C-alpha positions in Angstrom: 0.0 0.0 0.0 1.3 3.5 -0.9 0.4 6.2 1.6 0.0 9.6 -0.1 0.4 12.0 2.8 -0.6 15.6 3.3 2.5 16.7 5.0 1.1 20.1 6.0 -1.7 18.3 7.9 0.9 16.2 9.7 3.0 19.2 10.5 0.1 21.0 11.9 -1.0 18.0 14.0 2.6 17.7 15.3 2.5 20.9 17.2 1.7 20.1 20.9 1.1 23.0 23.2 4.2 24.5 24.7 4.2 24.2 28.4 4.3 27.4 30.4 4.5 25.7 33.8 8.3 25.3 33.7 9.9 28.2 35.6 13.1 27.5 33.7 11.6 28.4 30.3 13.4 31.5 29.1 10.7 33.8 27.7 9.5 37.4 27.8 6.1 38.8 27.2 5.7 41.6 24.6 2.9 43.3 22.8 2.5 43.0 19.1 1.2 45.8 16.8 -2.4 44.9 17.6 -1.7 45.3 21.3 -1.9 41.5 22.0 0.4 39.7 24.4 3.0 37.6 22.6 5.4 35.2 24.2 8.9 35.5 22.9 11.1 32.5 23.7 14.8 32.2 23.8 16.7 30.4 21.0 17.6 27.6 23.4 13.9 27.1 24.3 12.8 27.3 20.7 15.4 24.5 19.8 14.1 22.3 22.6 10.6 22.8 21.4 11.5 22.0 17.8 13.1 18.7 19.0 9.9 17.9 20.9 7.7 18.6 17.9 9.9 16.7 15.5 9.9 13.7 17.8 6.1 14.0 18.0 5.9 14.3 14.3 8.1 11.3 13.6 6.3 9.0 16.0 2.9 10.1 14.6 4.1 9.4 11.0 5.2 5.9 12.0 1.9 5.2 13.8 -0.1 6.4 10.8 1.9 4.2 8.3 1.4 1.2 10.6 -2.4 1.9 10.7 -2.5 2.2 6.9 -0.3 -1.0 6.5 1.7 1.1 4.1 5.0 -0.2 2.7 6.0 3.2 1.1 4.8 6.8 1.1 4.9 10.1 -0.7 4.5 13.3 1.2 3.4 16.6 -0.2 4.2 19.9 1.5 3.4 23.5 0.8 5.8 25.2 -1.6 6.3 28.6 -3.4 3.7 30.1 -5.7 0.2 28.8 -6.5 -1.6 29.6 -9.8 -4.9 30.1 -8.0 -3.6 33.5 -6.6 -3.4 34.6 -10.3 -7.0 33.6 -10.9 -8.5 35.3 -7.8 -6.9 38.1 -5.8 -8.9 37.2 -2.6 -8.0 33.5 -2.7 -7.2 32.4 0.9 -7.4 36.1 2.0 -8.6 35.3 5.5 -5.8 32.7 6.0 -3.0 35.2 5.1 -4.6 37.9 7.2 -4.5 35.7 10.3 -1.8 33.1 10.1 -1.8 30.3 12.7 0.5 30.8 15.7 1.9 27.4 14.9 3.1 28.6 11.4 6.8 29.2 12.3 7.2 25.7 13.7 5.2 24.1 10.9 7.6 25.8 8.4 10.6 24.4 10.3 9.1 20.9 10.1 8.5 21.3 6.4 12.2 22.3 5.9 13.5 19.3 7.9 11.3 16.9 5.8 12.6 18.4 2.6 16.2 18.3 3.8 15.9 14.6 4.6 14.1 13.9 1.3 10.9 12.8 3.2 8.6 15.2 1.3 8.2 17.0 -2.0 7.3 20.7 -2.1 4.5 21.7 -4.4 5.8 24.4 -6.8 3.2 26.6 -8.6 0.3 24.6 -7.2 -1.0 23.3 -3.9 0.0 20.2 -2.0 -3.5 18.9 -2.7 -2.7 18.9 -6.4 0.4 16.8 -5.9 -1.6 14.3 -3.9 -4.3 13.9 -6.6 -1.6 13.6 -9.3 0.1 10.9 -7.4 -3.2 9.1 -6.7 -4.0 9.1 -10.4 -0.5 7.8 -11.3 -1.0 5.0 -8.7 -4.4 4.1 -10.2 -3.0 4.0 -13.7 -0.6 1.1 -12.7 -3.1 -0.5 -10.3 -1.1 0.3 -7.2 -3.2 0.4 -4.0 -3.0 3.8 -2.3 -4.4 5.6 0.7 -4.7 9.3 1.0 -3.7 10.6 4.5 -5.1 14.0 5.5 -7.8 15.7 7.5 -8.6 18.0 4.5 -12.2 17.5 3.3 -11.3 18.9 -0.1 -9.3 15.7 -0.9 -12.5 13.6 -0.6 -13.2 14.4 -4.2 -10.6 11.7 -4.9 -12.0 8.1 -4.9 -10.3 5.4 -3.0 -9.1 4.7 0.5 -8.6 7.6 2.9 -7.0 8.0 6.3 -8.5 10.9 8.3 -5.8 12.3 10.6 -7.8 13.1 13.7 -4.6 13.5 15.7 -1.2 11.9 15.6 -2.6 9.2 17.9 -6.0 8.6 16.2 -6.6 7.8 12.6 -9.8 6.8 10.8 -9.6 4.7 7.6 -12.5 4.7 5.2 -13.3 4.5 1.5 -14.6 7.2 -0.8 -16.6 5.7 -3.7 -16.5 7.1 -7.2 -20.1 8.5 -6.7 -19.2 10.0 -3.3 -16.1 11.6 -4.8 -18.1 13.2 -7.6 -20.8 14.5 -5.2 -18.2 16.0 -2.9 -16.6 17.8 -5.9 -19.8 19.2 -7.4 -21.1 20.1 -3.9 -18.1 22.3 -3.4 -18.7 24.0 -6.8 -22.1 25.0 -5.4 -21.2 25.9 -1.8 -17.7 27.4 -2.5 -15.3 27.4 0.4 -15.4 30.2 3.0 -12.0 29.0 4.4 -10.4 29.8 1.1 -12.6 32.8 0.3 -14.2 31.0 -2.7 -17.8 32.4 -3.1 -19.7 29.5 -4.7 -23.3 30.2 -5.6 -24.9 33.0 -3.6 -27.6 31.7 -1.3 -26.4 28.1 -1.3 -24.4 27.0 1.8 -22.7 23.8 2.6 -25.8 22.1 4.0 -27.9 23.2 1.0 -25.3 22.0 -1.5 -25.1 18.6 0.2 -28.9 18.2 0.0 -28.9 19.2 -3.6 -26.4 16.7 -4.8 -27.5 13.7 -2.7 -30.1 12.5 -5.3 -27.7 12.7 -8.3 -26.3 9.4 -9.5 -24.3 10.5 -12.5 -21.8 13.2 -13.5 -24.3 14.4 -16.2 -27.0 15.0 -13.5 -24.4 16.8 -11.2 -23.3 19.1 -14.0 -26.8 20.0 -15.0 -27.6 20.8 -11.4 -24.5 23.0 -11.0 -25.0 24.8 -14.3 -28.7 25.4 -13.5 -27.8 26.9 -10.1 -25.2 29.3 -11.6 -27.6 30.4 -14.4 -30.3 31.1 -11.9 -28.0 33.0 -9.5 -25.9 34.9 -11.9 -27.8 35.2 -15.2 -25.5 36.2 -18.1 -22.5 36.0 -15.8 -23.0 32.4 -14.9 -20.1 31.0 -17.0 -17.5 33.5 -15.8 -18.5 32.8 -12.2 -18.4 29.0 -12.7 -15.1 29.2 -14.5 -13.6 31.3 -11.8 -14.8 29.0 -8.9 -13.9 25.9 -10.9 -10.3 27.0 -11.4 -10.0 27.6 -7.6 -11.8 24.4 -6.4 -10.6 21.9 -9.0 -7.7 19.7 -7.8 -5.4 18.8 -10.6 -5.3 15.2 -11.9 -2.1 15.9 -13.9 0.4 18.7 -14.1 -1.3 20.4 -17.1 -4.9 19.8 -15.8 -6.9 23.0 -15.3 -10.6 23.5 -15.0 -12.5 24.2 -18.2 -15.9 23.3 -19.9 -14.2 20.7 -22.1 -16.1 17.9 -20.5 -19.3 19.8 -19.7 -21.7 19.2 -22.6 -24.5 21.3 -21.2 -22.2 24.3 -20.5 -20.7 24.2 -24.0 -24.2 24.0 -25.5 -25.4 27.0 -23.6 -22.4 29.0 -24.7 -22.8 28.3 -28.4 
């Protein structure tokens, strides 16, 4: 079994809380520009914490691979650039405005993984894209694989999945072809507030899930999505769907970008 790992999820999950109960911890309290209290630790303390996090990360990775009965793995981590930022200026706007306090240590874990050739950086795309590309390559040669992540977006990929609840708890389940299609088209309807993707106005996550649950084919799902965009946006439906599709679509190959090529109804309406 090949484990295809979302390294950013593992790195995030590997960050245990830093204990403040030890009087020997060298730190000072400062105020940031927003007037919030910020703990500034010494270099020695930061190095001790990094060792603790790396140990936690390494043991969690081993536990996960054992749970998945994986003989090998590929790990994708965040890299420079992402074509989606060229498509939509506000993509992931909320994330960049308020980065996680764990971000610095996550960045260090990524660097260590890359240095030891444990992970591959995604360049010009997201780690999610690498994960789907690898999954498709595994399917092409009939190699069993399991996708390890806690990211719901990856559930548009059919096959075995391992949900990383924590680095001690993992849930293995299967996503069928139909479930994967529904998950994908559901997101085209709902958008993704986390990444600032608007979707169809007036349709939230629950509404989108209810809309797709009766569809049993890709043709039905596409008709549903096109109809919703036409109703909501009128003459602008195609530009809105193209924009959202380019942001939401996870690449199946390095040159795979969202278009209406395989959307018969959309092409018919545009003729």
